[in-house]
N, C-alpha and C positions, 0 to 999 in steps of 0.2 A: 242549518237549525237555529244555531246560535244568532243568526243575523236577521232571521224572522220577526217582523215586527212583535206578533203575539208572545215569543220567547225574550227578545232582546232586551237589554236595559231600557228601563223606562226614565233614566235619571233627568232627560230633557224636560219631561213633564213634572217632575215632581219638586225639583227646586225652584218652580217660579212661584209658588204658592205658600202662604204662610203656614208651617206646620207645628208651630211652639205657642199660638196663641192661646189664650186661656190659662196657661201653665198648669194645664191638668194631663198635658199629653205624655204618657209613659213609654208607648211605644209606636213609633210611626213606620213609613217605608223603608226608611234605612234602616240597615242593621250594622252595629259593632264600629269600632277603631277607625275601621276603614270605609264607613258610611257605604256599605253595597244596598241597593234597593231590591233586598229579596224577601223581606217580612210578609209572612203568612197573614198575620193579623194586626189589627190596629187596637191599642189598649189605652184607655183614658180614666183616670181617676174620678170617683164621684165627686169629690170636691177637693179643696186644698188643705185637706187634714184627713188621716186614716189611709187605708190601703186598699178599701173597698173601690170596684170601678166597673167599666163595661168594656165589652170586646165587640168587635166588628170584624166580619170577614165576608168576602163575596166568591160566588162561583158561578161559572159560564162555560157552557160546552156547545156554543153554537153550531160547530162544524160537523157535529154528530147528527144535527137534524136534516143532514142532507141524506143520511142512513136511515136513522130510526129517531124519528120524534119524541116517542117515549123515553127513550134510553138517554137523549140528550136532556131532557127536564130531569130525570132522576140523576144523572151525573153531576149538574148543575148543584142541585139541593147537597148531594154528596160533597162535592169538592167544597162548598162553603162550610160543611161542617169538619172536614180535614183540614181545613184552614183554620178555623176556629178553634182547633182541639189545641193548639199550641198556647193558648190561655188557660188559667186554671178556673174550670168552671164546675160548679157541684154537679148538675145533674143534665144530662141531655135535654131534659124536657125546659131547663131555663131559658134553651134558645128559642127565638122568636125568628120568624122569616119574612122577609118582603119580597115580591116577585116582580119584576119588571118584564111584562110580556111584548116583543114585537113580533109582527107577522103581515105578511102582504094578504090581507082579507080578500076573497074573491079570486085568488090566483088558483090556477087547476091543482088540486089535492091540498093546498095549503089550509083551508078551514078543517078538512077532516084531520090533517096533522096536528093542529092547534087544539083541537078536540081531545084528540088521543093525548097530547102533552099534558093538558090540564087534567085530564081524569088521571093521567098514571101517578101526579104528584098530589092533586089535591084530594083524590078519594081513596088513592089506594097508598103510596110510599110514604107521605107524610103522617097520616094517620098511625101506620104502622110503628113510625118513629116517635109517635106521640107529640107531633109538632103541629103548629098551625102557622097559615099565612093570613095574618088579618089585614094587610095593607098591601099595596102595590100600585102598579099603573100599567098603562097599555099604549102602544101606538100601532093602530092597525091598518097603517096605510104605507106600508114598506114598499111601496111601488111607484113607479113614476113613468108614465108614457108621454112622447111628444112626437114633432114631425121633424125630420131632418131632410137635407138634400143630399143625395149620393154625388158621385163625381161628373154623372151624367145630368146634374141639375134635376133630378127626379125625385119627387116627394118619398120619404119612406117613413114607416110608422117604427119607433123606436121605443124602447121599454127596458129599465133595470128593476130586477127584481130581488129583494134581500129574502132569503129563507128565514125560516121560524129561528127567532134567537130568545132564550130565557136569561135572564141576571139575577143571579137570587143573593140577596144581601140578609147576612144571619147576625143576629144581634143577643148578645147574651150579658146578665151580670156577672162579676167576677169577684170571688171572695179575696184573693190576693194579688193584686195587679204586679208585684215585684216577683210573683212564679211564673212569668211569663217565659216561654222557651223561645228562642231564635235560632235561624240557620247557622248562626256563625260556630263554626267548629271549633274546639277549645284547644289549644296547644300546650296548657299548662296543669292538665289535670291528670298526669300520669299516663298509665297505659290504657289506651282506649281503644274500642273497635266500633265498627260502624256495619248496622243491622239494616235489612230491608224486608219491611212487611209489605207484602203484596197482595192486594185485596182482589187483584184479578187472578189469582191461584193458577198462574202460569199459562193462563189462555192468549196473553200477549197480542190482543188485537190490534192491528195499527190503524183502522178504520177513521178517518175523520182527524189523524194526529198531524202535528207539525211537520214530521218524518214524510207522511206522505205528501204534503201539501209542497213541500220544496221540491218534489218529483213531479208536481204537476196532479197528483192523485187524489183520489177522495177515498175510495176504498170500499168494501162490501159489507164488513162487519163492525159493528159499533162496540167499544167498551161498556160495560152495564155493572150494576150494582144490586145486591140484596138488602132488604131494610135492616133485618136482624143481623147479617155480617156488619153493617154500618154500626148498628147501635152497640154491636160488640168491641169494635174498633175504639169508637169515642170512648167507650167506659175504661176499657184496658189503659188506653193512654192516659187518661187521668188518673187510674190507678197507680201508673208508674212515674208520673209527672215528675218527682223529685228526685228519681233516677236518671231522668234523660238530661244529657248535656246540650245536645242539639238536636233540633227536630226541624225538619222540611217536607211538606208533602210533594207526591209526584203528579204535576199535573202539566201544563204545554211545555212540549220539549221531551217530556218522558224521563225514564231514571238517570240517564246520564247528565241531562241538563242540572237535575236537582242535586247530583252530586258535584258538579261544577260550580253550581251557586253556593254551595256550603264551603267549597274551598276558597272561592273568592271572598265571602265573608269572613274567612277565618284567617285568609292571606297566607295558605299553606298547600302544599303537595298532598296528594291523596294516592294511595296504591288500592285498585278495584280489583278485585278477584272474582270472576265471573263464573267459575264452576259450579257453584252451587244452584244458580238459577238458569243455567243455559248449558245443557250438555254437549251441545255441538256449536264449535265457532262458527259454523258456516251460517248459523242464525242469529249470532251475536247483536248484529244491527235491529233485529226485532225486540231481544230481549232489553236494549238499551234504550229504544227510542219509541216503543208503544206508550200509550197514554191510560193505561189502566191505574185506579185509584191505589194509593199506597203511601208510603213513607220512608224516609231515612232517618234515623236517630243515630245517635254517637253516645256511645254508655261507656263506663268503665268496664275494663275487663274483669275486675273483681266482681262484678254485679251481674255479669252475663248469664249464669245459670239460674239465678234468681227471676231475672227478667223473662228469659226464655220459658221457665216454669209459667209465669203469670200468662204469658201469651198463650201457651198450651191449654191452660184453664179456660181461656175464652175462645179454642178453637182455632188457633191460629198457626199451629205446630208445622204444617206443610206450608205455611205462607211466610214463615221466617228465614231470611238467608243471612250470614254472617258474609259482609260483601268487600270488606276492607279495612284500611287503617289510613291514618294521615302518616305522611311521611316526613323524614327529617330535611328534605330538599325541598325544592319549589316546583316539582314536576307532578304531573298528572299521568298516571301510567295505568295501562289496562292489562291484567294476565288472564290467561285461561290455560287452565293444567300446566301453570307456572311457566307458560311461555308469553313473554311480551308481545303483544299483538299493536299496542299504541303507546307513544309518550309524547306529551308535549309539555313546555314549559307553563306553568299555571298563568304567568302574566299574558302570554300570547294567546290563551284560549281567552281571557277576559278582554284583551283588546278586541276581540271578535265580537264577541258579546255585547260590549259598548260601542261598537262602529255604527251602529244604525243610529243610537242616540246621538253620537257625535256629529254624524252627519247633518241632522236634522237641526241641532243646536248650532253647528256651524253656519247654516243657512239662515238662521234666525237671529242669532245674537252676533257679538262681536266676534267674529273668527279666530283672532289671537287669543281672546281667553277660551274658546272652545279648543284650540289645540293645545294650550297649558295643561288644562286638564285631563286630555286625552293622553297626552304624554306622560302625566305622572303616573300611568298604571304601570309603567315599565319598571319605575324606581324601585330596586329590590330592597333598599335598605329604610323603606318607610316603615317607621314604627308604629304608625296609626296616632288616633288621639290618646291623649293621656293627661293625667293631671300631675304636675310637679310643683309642690309647695314650698315656701321658703319660710314656713312658720308651723308650729304645732297646731292645727286646726282644733283640735278637741280643748287645749288651754286656753288658746285665744278666744273660742266663743265662749267657753264656761266663766272664765275672768270677767268677762263683760256681761253675761247672761245673770249669773249669779247676783251681781250688784243690784239689777233691777226687779227680777223677778221674784226673788223671796223678800223684799222689802214693800210691804203692803201700803206703807204710808206715803209712797211716793205716787205723785199725780202723773199720768202719763200725758207726755207732751203731744199737744196736736201737730198731724201732719196733713196737710192740704193734699189730696189724690187728684190733681188737676187735669181736667179734659176740656176738650171742645168737640164741637160737630166733627164726628169722623173717627175718633180715638176708642179705641177698642181694646187697650191693653192695662184699663185701670184697675180690674178686679184682680188679678194677680199682683199687681203692683200694691194694692191695699194689703192683701194678705201677706207679702213680705214684710212691709213695714210694722204690720200689728203684730206678727211674729217677733219681731225685735221690741217690742215694748212700746210702740207707740199707738195713740189714737187715731187711726187712718180715717178721713173723713172726707166723703165724695164731695168735690167741688166743682160745678160746671162754670164755663166762662159766663154764661147768661146770670149766675148768680152774683159774680163779682159786676159785671156790667150795669147790672139791675140795682145792685147796692144792697142785695140780700145777705151777703157774706162779705166780711174785711179780712184782708190777708194779715192784719194787726193781731187776729185770734192765733195765729199759728206759728210754730217753732221753725217747722220745716215745710217745703213746698216740693212736689215732685210731678215734673211734666210728662204724661205717659205716652206712650208708643199707639201709632194708628195711622189715619190718613186724613188729617184735617182738612176739610173743604174738599176732600177728594185729590189733595196736591194739585189741584188746577193751578194755583198761584204759585207754585213750586213748593219745594219740600220745607213745611211748617211755616211758609211765610205767609198764609194766609190767616193763621193763627198769631203770628207776633204782630201782624198789621191790626187784628181786631184789639190788639193791647196798645199799640203805640199811638193809633189814629182815634182812640176813645180816652177822653180825658178823664174819667173815673178809674178806668182800668189803669191807664198810665200812671196815674197817681197812686194806686194801689201796689203795684208792682214796686214802682221807683222806692216808695217807703218800705216794701220788705224788703228789699235788695240792700237799701242803705242802713239798717239796722246792723249792730256787730253781734247780734245773739240769733240771727236767722241762718238758715243754710238751705241749699237746693239742690236737686238732680234733674237734669233733662235726660230722658231714654228715648232713641229711634226718633219718632216724630216731635216729641218734647225736645230732643237734643237739636235738631233742626230748628225748632221754634225758638230756643233760648239762644242758639247762637246768633238770631237775629236781633236780640235783645241786648247785645253788648254795649249798646250807648248807656244803658239804664245800670249795668253792675259794673263796679269798678273793678279794674285790673283784668278785664277780658278782651282787651283790644287787640289780642293775639288769636281769639277763636275765628275757625276758618268758617267759609260758606259750604253747605253741603250742596253736592250736585249727583246728576245722574249716574249710577255705576258704570264702571269703565266696560262691563259686560252687556250694557245698553238692556239689562233684565232686571227684575225683581229676584233676590236671591235670598233663599229661605235655606240656611244650612248651619250646621254646626261648626262654627270655628274656633280657633285657639289664639289667645290673647295674653302677652306677658304683662304683668302691673309694674308700671315703671315708678321709680321714686318720684315722689311728686307732694306738694303741701295738701293733695285733697284729703279731706276729713274722713272720707269712704274708705280709702284704700292704707289708712295707717296699721303699719306692720306687716303689710301683705306685699312689698315690694320684692320683686324677683322672682315670684310665683307666675307659673305659666298654667293657663286653666282653659278647658272649654267653655264654649258658651253658644247660645242661641243668637242667631242672626236672621233678621225678616225686616228687609227694606229694599227699596228700589232707587234711593237717593242719598247714598251714605257716604260717597268720596269727597272727602276733605279736601276743599281748594284754598290753599294759602294765597294771601296777595300782600306784595311788598315784603316788608320784613316781618310778618307775622311768625312764620316758621322759626327763622332764626331768633327772635326774641322769646318763643315759647321754649325752645332749647335752652338758650343761655339762663333762663330763670327756672329750669327745671317744671314747667307745667304741662309736660305731655304725660298722661296717667296711662294709656294702654296703648298697645300696638298689636298688630298682627304678627304671630310667628307660624311657621311651617309645621309640621309633625317632628322635625329633628331640633325644634326650638330656635331656628334662627329667623331673625325679622324678615318680613317678605313682603313683595309686592306682588309676588305670583299668585294667578287666580288658579284653583278657588280658595287657597288658603287665606289670601286677601280677597274676600267676596266683591268689595266694591272699588279695589284699585286707588285706595288713597297712598299718598306719597309717605313711603316709610312705613306703610302699615299702620300711619295714626289713626286712631277711632276714639279718642278721648281726651280730654283736656280740661283743667282747672281753672279756676279765678286765682290771681296773686296769693290771696290769703287762704286757698283752699277750702272756702266755704261751698264753693259753688261748682258743680261739676257736670260736664256734658258727656254722653256717651252712646255710640250709634247701638251696640250689641245691647241685648236682654238679659241682664242678671236675675231680675224678679221672675224669670221664667225657667231657672235653674237653681232657684234657692234650695229646694229640696233634692236630697239625692236621688229619688226615685223619677225625678223629671228629666235627668242626664240620660236621654233615651240609647244613646252609644254604649252604654254600660251593660254587660252581662249580669253581674250582681247588683241588685238594687236594693236599697233599705230606705225605711221609714225615718230618716235622720236628717240634718241640716246637712247642704252641701258646703263647700268651701266658699261659695259664693254669699253664703249667709252673713259671713264675716263684714261685709261691707255695710249691711245694714245693721248690725250690732255696732260697727264703729260710729255710725250715726248717733244712735242712742248713747253711747258713750260720751260722744262729743258734747250732746246736750248736757249730760249730767254734770 
């Protein structure tokens, strides 16, 4: 079951697309310090201020349509609700649905099945929930027919038909994005217990389940759900939101898979007690692998009576089971009537779950990188992502902030937020510099080339991330050439860099661009060229870097700190030529390098996501005024942007210190 594509890790898909763009992502697919792709819900902030936001989740139960079209549609809607319930939503009616229908129109029985499914949710189920489906799409040609020759060279008619499939996307406004619950089990919250809320009421129907599928079966009875029961479930989960430490819905793979995914995210073992929901051990497989809706929640033991009382008031007393605890070891153990029936190390089960993703990644990407990532699962001493500061963040930031925030007579220095065709990270970059007391001004390269804007007006310049010219000419090279080969632009940038009161930053695509302008910037002959990642793939991850002792104005007082940061690039591998690296080391001009979760400098994937030598990912000019870096500090300058954290706050993160440092340098 763990290796079935519908259940297994989807890491190979998730890490190849930018998941931090906009700087408004609060919860993505990856969960916790070990970055396990098990999130139930996606959450974004409304803007770059405040804690309101939006949640999105999906639901799909296509295999059930082989048994019961209407049940398949109801379960798709219901699964989107059990998923989105992990976010803090005021009312069920705040949720709006989108439906993506797929059906082989005209195939025997399928038109009637489609009608039955649409009627079930459009006319009955959703109206009872108070929900609407205002948008969606359909693909009614899910059948293909062709002629082929058999082994006797005789023509045969062949066809492939895809049964009815419905994918529901649920959207809702969120009152506080910081209150999102994840499947990560908490190991530092004292004595806790795991509760199983079974919306199937013990029916344990295996039809259409992953368990049936791996045995080549479909089944005869599909799981189903009633509208009032789902409504009560959503309301009680929202009521108990601040009492729940971890939450994971039961879906593909069943209860056992949900429990395992929670243990993977928490990097801990669990003891599962099956007595209360499985009277007979001979039916344990049915109890653990059916896909009736429900959830597992982790709660503090001291809150158990209050929580069970609330669940009882909403009609779930017969549906609630105390099923286990986290363990002090790294073992997953299953007990029935105090008898140990199954036990495996957590990492071995996680390897099984990650195996499918690993094999796809190994075929598609650099196989050595895929092997390094897969082998890291078995590391028992991996502490996960964490922040280690060498400075007092509050004092450091307040000392700088108070100097300009409360002096109303100070004029905000102008900061050019520079972009070119294809750049997409300018909004969050402008927000970070504006938050640090700059007057952030949008400047497009066409403004400079056509003479509408002069860089002489600005104290600072930041080249933002994205994909200038689609990277067709190489990473950032098209952007650089638009400066080097245009006389007006070249003069503007040369003049800006030559001033002694100017400073600049290049991030991601802007880092690549500025590295190609080293002939215009004094003291940057050691800057490397940036080439394709060693993994041969775009990398979107949370990496960890150490801030090195360098003259960079951005990192004053921060050296020695080790911080998680967003990474999103396809060509970030720093390649040095000749004596560049030696020169940079001798002069102390290396600013950031990748470190693993133990804090050691690394070239191992994925801790070093691009394969740069010695993990080098940022350098500065000899006078420290100009810095280039591949990771994205502007996407994690707010604490709530750190998607890997359990507890998020509406405060500055440690990365905001580098923007405050720039403001202090200007003063």
